[in-house]
N, C-alpha and C positions, 0 to 999 in steps of 0.2 A: 284165454282164461280171465285176463284182466277185465275185458268188456263184459263178460258174463257176470263176474263178481260185482262190477260197477252197477249193472242193471238190477241185480238182486238187491243191493243196498239202496238203489234209487227207489224201488217200489216199496221198500220198508221205511224209508225216511219220512219224517213229518216236519211240517213247517214249525220252526221254533219260536216265532214271534209274529206280531202283527194281526191283522184282521182275520187271517186264516190259520192262526196258531193251532197246532195239534192236528191239522188235516194232513192226510198223506199228500206228498208233493204231486203225485199222479192225479190227485183230485182238484188241484188248483185250477181256477178258471183261466182261460187264455188271456183275458183282459188284464189280469194280475201279473201274469208272466210278461205280457207286452209292456207293462209299466216298468218292470225291472229291466227289460231290454233297453228301454229309453233312458232310465235313470242310472243304470249300471248294476251289474250283478254283485251280490255279496262276495267277499273273498272266500277262498278255501272250498271245501267239499260242497257246502250248501250252494254256492254260486255255480259250481259245476252241475249239480243236480238240477237247479232251476233252469240253467241255460240248455241243458240236454232236454228237459221236459218241454221247454219252449219250442225247440226244433222238432221234437216228436209231434207235439200237438199242431203246430202250424203247417206241418207237412202231412197231416192226416195219418200218422203211423201209430195211433193209440192201440190198435189191435195187436201190434207186436208185443205189447207189455202184458196182455191178458193172461197168456199161459204162465208167465213169470209170476204175476200177481197170485194166480190160483195156487201155484206150487210153493211160494215163499212168503206169503203173508198170512 
């Protein structure tokens, strides 16, 4: 249940600052996530969302989120 809730919150989360402020985290470009990967993830939930999205995008798993986005956004 935790993973499902985490993914629902992930698809609903928006970037709170920076160049991509207010965009859904699922819409962030890979190069932006790569920058965080090199510089260090923010602390807390935001860092977890960004790191998870980085793994999803770099492994070509974006399709997994589409049904969750349709149902929960």
